[in-house]
C-alpha positions in Angstrom: 48.2 46.9 -8.7 48.5 44.0 -6.1 45.3 45.3 -4.4 43.5 45.4 -7.7 44.5 41.8 -8.4 43.3 40.7 -5.0 39.9 42.4 -5.3 39.6 41.2 -8.9 40.1 37.6 -7.8 37.6 38.0 -4.9 35.1 39.4 -7.4 35.6 36.5 -9.7 35.3 33.9 -6.9 32.1 35.5 -5.7 30.7 35.5 -9.2 31.6 31.8 -9.6 29.9 31.0 -6.2 26.8 33.0 -7.2 26.6 31.1 -10.5 26.9 27.8 -8.7 24.2 28.8 -6.2 21.9 29.9 -9.0 22.4 26.7 -10.9 21.7 24.7 -7.7 18.5 26.7 -7.1 17.4 26.3 -10.7 18.1 22.5 -10.5 16.2 22.2 -7.2 13.2 24.1 -8.7 13.2 21.8 -11.8 13.3 18.7 -9.6 10.5 20.0 -7.4 8.4 20.8 -10.5 9.1 17.4 -12.0 8.0 15.7 -8.8 4.9 17.8 -8.5 3.9 16.9 -12.1 4.5 13.2 -11.4 2.3 13.4 -8.2 -0.4 15.3 -10.1 -0.5 12.6 -12.7 -0.6 9.8 -10.1 -3.3 11.4 -8.2 -5.4 12.0 -11.3 -4.8 8.4 -12.4 -5.8 7.0 -9.0 -9.1 8.9 -9.2 -9.7 7.6 -12.8 -8.8 4.0 -12.0 -10.9 4.0 -8.8 -14.0 5.5 -10.5 -13.9 3.5 -13.8 -11.6 0.6 -13.2 -8.2 0.0 -14.8 -9.6 -1.5 -18.1 -11.9 1.4 -18.8 -9.6 4.2 -17.5 -8.8 6.8 -20.1 -5.2 8.3 -20.3 -6.7 11.4 -21.9 -9.0 11.9 -19.0 -6.1 11.4 -16.6 -4.1 14.0 -18.4 -7.0 16.4 -18.4 -7.5 15.9 -14.7 -3.8 16.4 -14.0 -3.6 19.5 -16.2 -0.8 18.1 -18.3 -0.4 17.1 -22.0 -0.3 13.5 -23.1 3.3 14.0 -24.1 4.2 15.1 -20.5 2.5 12.0 -19.2 4.4 9.7 -21.5 7.6 11.5 -20.6 7.2 10.2 -17.0 5.3 6.9 -17.6 5.7 4.4 -20.4 2.1 3.4 -20.5 -1.1 3.0 -18.4 0.2 -0.1 -16.6 3.4 1.7 -15.6 1.3 4.4 -14.1 -0.7 1.9 -12.2 2.5 0.2 -10.9 3.8 3.6 -9.8 0.7 4.0 -7.6 0.4 0.5 -6.2 3.9 -1.0 -6.0 5.2 1.0 -3.1 2.1 0.3 -1.1 2.1 -3.4 -1.9 5.7 -3.7 -0.6 4.7 -1.9 2.6 1.6 -4.1 3.0 3.6 -7.4 2.5 6.3 -6.3 4.9 3.7 -5.3 7.5 1.8 -8.6 7.1 5.0 -10.6 7.8 5.9 -8.4 10.8 2.5 -8.7 12.4 2.3 -12.4 11.8 5.6 -12.9 13.7 4.2 -10.7 16.5 1.0 -12.7 16.7 2.9 -15.9 17.1 4.8 -14.4 20.0 1.9 -12.5 21.5 -1.4 -14.2 20.5 -3.3 -12.3 23.2 -2.6 -9.1 21.2 -4.1 -10.4 18.0 -7.0 -8.0 17.9 -4.7 -5.0 18.3 -2.4 -6.3 15.6 -5.5 -6.5 13.3 -6.2 -2.9 14.1 -2.6 -1.9 13.1 -3.1 -3.6 9.8 -6.5 -2.1 9.2 -5.2 1.4 10.0 -2.6 1.0 7.2 -5.2 -0.3 4.8 -7.7 2.5 5.6 -5.1 5.1 5.1 -4.9 3.9 1.5 -8.6 3.0 1.2 -9.0 3.8 -2.5 -5.8 2.0 -3.5 -6.8 -1.1 -1.5 -10.2 -1.3 -3.1 -8.6 -0.7 -6.5 -6.2 -3.6 -6.2 -8.8 -5.9 -4.8 -11.6 -5.2 -7.3 -10.8 -2.8 -10.1 -7.5 -3.9 -11.8 -8.7 -6.5 -14.3 -6.5 -6.5 -17.4 -3.4 -5.4 -15.5 -0.5 -7.1 -13.9 -2.4 -6.9 -10.5 -5.5 -8.7 -11.6 -4.5 -11.8 -9.5 -3.3 -9.8 -6.5 -6.4 -10.7 -4.5 -5.4 -14.3 -4.8 -1.9 -13.3 -3.5 -3.5 -11.6 -0.5 -5.7 -14.7 0.2 -2.5 -16.9 0.0 -0.7 -14.6 2.5 -3.7 -14.8 4.9 -3.8 -18.6 4.5 -0.1 -18.8 5.3 -0.6 -16.6 8.3 -3.5 -18.6 9.7 -1.9 -21.9 8.9 1.3 -20.9 10.7 -0.6 -19.8 13.7 -2.7 -23.0 13.9 0.4 -25.3 13.3 2.1 -23.6 16.2 -0.7 -24.7 18.6 -2.0 -28.0 17.0 -1.0 -31.6 17.4 -1.6 -32.3 13.7 -1.4 -30.0 10.7 -4.7 -28.2 10.0 -7.0 -29.1 7.2 -6.0 -27.0 4.1 -9.6 -26.6 3.1 -10.5 -25.2 6.5 -7.6 -22.8 6.4 -8.6 -21.6 3.0 -12.2 -20.9 4.0 -11.1 -19.1 7.2 -8.8 -16.9 5.2 -11.6 -16.0 2.7 -14.0 -15.2 5.6 -11.3 -13.0 7.2 -10.7 -11.2 3.9 -14.4 -10.7 3.3 -14.8 -9.1 6.7 -11.9 -6.7 6.0 -13.4 -5.7 2.7 -16.8 -5.1 4.3 -15.3 -2.6 6.7 -13.1 -1.1 3.9 -16.0 -0.5 1.6 -18.5 0.5 4.3 -19.4 4.1 5.0 -17.5 4.2 8.3 -15.1 6.8 9.5 -11.6 5.8 10.7 -12.6 5.5 14.4 -15.6 3.4 13.8 -13.7 1.2 11.3 -11.0 0.5 13.8 -13.6 -0.2 16.5 -15.2 -2.8 14.3 -11.9 -4.3 13.4 -11.0 -4.7 17.1 -14.3 -6.3 18.1 -14.2 -8.7 15.2 -10.6 -9.5 16.1 -11.7 -10.3 19.7 -14.5 -12.5 18.5 -12.2 -14.3 16.0 -9.6 -14.9 18.8 -12.1 -16.6 21.0 -13.4 -18.7 18.1 -9.8 -19.6 17.1 -8.9 -20.9 20.6 -12.1 -23.0 20.8 -11.5 -24.4 17.3 -7.9 -25.3 18.0 -9.0 -27.0 21.3 -11.6 -28.9 19.4 -9.2 -30.0 16.7 -6.6 -31.1 19.2 -9.2 -33.2 21.0 -10.1 -34.8 17.7 -6.5 -35.8 17.1 -5.6 -36.8 20.6 
């Protein structure tokens, strides 16, 4: 009788453990399927936003591309703008953090400016469609002024660099124009029909050219104010 009780308890414990493992496996599969569905919707949305712009993008087309129902899409995303935020927000945070990090490095190591530009451009090129989307195709969304935000970040970076090497604060109008020129150059590479290697080559050479011009300009401005 005692042996029977022991084996009976073991059998029960094994059954409980198996049940727990099965539940864990089922939950894991459900989580994986949910994440796969979210990623399919986001990928389909990125394609639709990129091709047609945010304002003209169709949620029905996004659902059809993703192979999901409209109900499934709304289960994961409240609306079209929430879907856009899910695509862009993580990248915007990474970009802004990288921008600040590289700005600090350039202040400490100005001779490496061209290589720092390459680091930034590599990140942007790895997310080429998202970058073009947020710069040119998000009218009507919460990101429609984000290009201005990027311009302001570039202005701050350039102004900080110039101030660290000038006798007097630089002309704000000059800094604004320099930032726009730099951004336009980045967009030209981003939208050009170049592969990654050639894009980074162009970025490096433009960075070298810009570094030489920057040093000459700072020297000229300092002479002007001396």
